[in-house]
N, C-alpha and C positions, 0 to 999 in steps of 0.2 A: 218565395218560390224556389229560389236557388238552394236554400238551405234543405228544404223538402226533398227536391231532386237528388241533392248529394246524400242525403240520409237513405233514400230509397236505392240509390246505386250502390252504397255501402251494404246495404241488406240484399244485394243481388237481384234486386227487381229488374225484369227486362225492359227495355225501352217502351214496348208496347204496352205493358202493364202500368209504366209510369205516365204514358200518355193517356191511357184510359182514366187513370186515377185523377189526372189534371182535368180532363174534360168532364169527368163526373162532378169535380169540386166546383167547376165553373158553370155547371148546369147544361153543357153542351151535348152530354151524352143521351141519346134518346131513350124514352122509357120514363123510369122514375125520376122524381125530383128530390135532390138531396139538400139538407140543410146542416149547418154546423153549430153544435151546440157543446157548452161546457158545462158539466155536472159537478157539483161540489159534493164531498162526502167525508165522514170520518170513519176510519178503521179502528179496531181495538187499540186501547192504550191512548186514545186521543189524537192518534196520527191523522193530519189533514191530508187529503188527496183531491186533485183536480183531474177530471177525466175528460179529454177532448174527444168529441164524437162527430162523425160524419154519416148521417142516417137518411134513409128513404121513408122511415116510419118512426116518428118521434115516440109515440105511445109503446111501440114494442121495444125499443131501446131503453126507455126510462124503466119499464117493467123489469127487463133483464137486468139491468144495473141495480136496481132497488133489491131484486131478489137475491142477487149475488151478495151485496153487502149484509143482507139479513142473515144469509146462510151462514157467514162467517164472523157474525157478531158486530158488524159495523152498522151505519145508517147513513141515508141520504141527508144533506144539510141545506139549510135555506140559502139562497143566492146571496152571494156577498159575505157569508159567515166563514168561509174557507179562502175565497180568492184573494182578500187583503193581504194574506200572509205570503204571497208568491209575486214576483215580477219577472218580466222577460229580460233575460240576459244572453250575451253571446258568451260561449265557453269554448277555448281552444286548448287542446292538449298538446304538450310538446315533450319530447323524450328527454331523459336525464343526462344524455351525452352533452347537453348544453348547459351552461351555468346560469344560475338565476340572474347574475350580473349581466351576462350576454343579452338574456330576453328583456331585461330592464331597459338597456340602452336603447332597443328598438320600440318595445311596446309601450313605454310610458309616453312616448312622443306620438303614438297612434291610438290613443283612447283606452288603453288598459286601466282597469280600476284596482286589480288584485292579481297577485301571483301567489299561488299555493303549492306547497310541497306535498304531492300525493304519494310518495314512496318511490314508485317507479316511473312517475311522470310529473310534469309541472301542469297546474291547471291556471289558465290566464282568463280572467273575467273582464268583459267589457260590456258596454251598452249593446243591445241586440243589433241595431242598425249598422254599428261599426265592426261586426264580427268579420265580414269578408275584406274589408280595408285592412283590418290588423292582420289577418292571416296572409294577405298579400305582402305587407310590410315585413313580416317575420321571414317569409320565404325569400324576399328580395335580398335580406340581411343574411342569408345563407343558414337560417334556422328552419330544420324540418318540422312540419306540422304534422301530428299524428291524426287529429280530427278538429272540426271547427263546425259548431252548430249553434243554433238559436234554441234556447229552452226555457222553461219556467223553473226559477230558483226561489227556495223559501228564504224568508227572513229569519226564521226561527227554526230549530231542529227539535224534535221530540226523541228523547233517549228512550230506547227499547232494551230492556235487560230480561223480560220474562220470555221463556222459550215457547210457551203456548200462545202468547201475544204475537211473537215474532212469526211463529207458524201460520197463524191466522192472516196476518198482514201478507205474507208471501203467497198464500192461497188466493187471496183477493187479487193481487197482482197477476198471478198466472191466469186466472179465470177470466179477468179483464182482457188479457193479451189473446185469448182464444176467441173473443167476440169480434167479428170482422168490422162491426161498426166503430170500435175504439180505435182512435188514431194515436193517442198519446196519454200516458198516466203519469202525473207528478205527484210526489209525495214528500213528506218532511221528516220521515223516520230516520234515526241515527242508531245503528246496532253494530257491534263488533263483527269482525270477520269470523271469529269462532261461533257466535251465536247464529250468524248468517248461515253458516255450513250446517249447524246442527238442526235449524229450521227447515232448511232445504231438503235435508235427508229424509 
């Protein structure tokens, strides 16, 4: 819950909106009854996607998601056919003003599994349950943390090099974000920054 609230605040949601969302998720808000569902799907190019949903109408949401994937050349997948490719991990971003060695001194003693150079920042990966302990340890060691979140990480990525496929994937992502029932979308595509820019234009 702490992760969700942190993400909501980072997205500039008001405290009232956050409280309403929590109550809705816990079923405390009067009116509709909400359920949490994870849909599995494939986008063009064999890209796997997990879609986390909070909905008061399972049939409506399933229909919306199915038609969206059909529209852009994807398809819904059988339960379990995509999910096995993802696992929940903690991801912490740290600025490049700190060296990898400085991060390692603290991080490896507090559950870090991997440190990756992402160009303008370091990405530190840990078990999902350890993310806030590791964040606190880094900050106590004088290391500024840019962000800390629990997310689904794919065990394998699918390279995307075709512009049309890239465009369809981004359209799917955009359309999913427009749907109020969709909470999170995870995928395993890997495309260059140049192709990403071209597909987004």
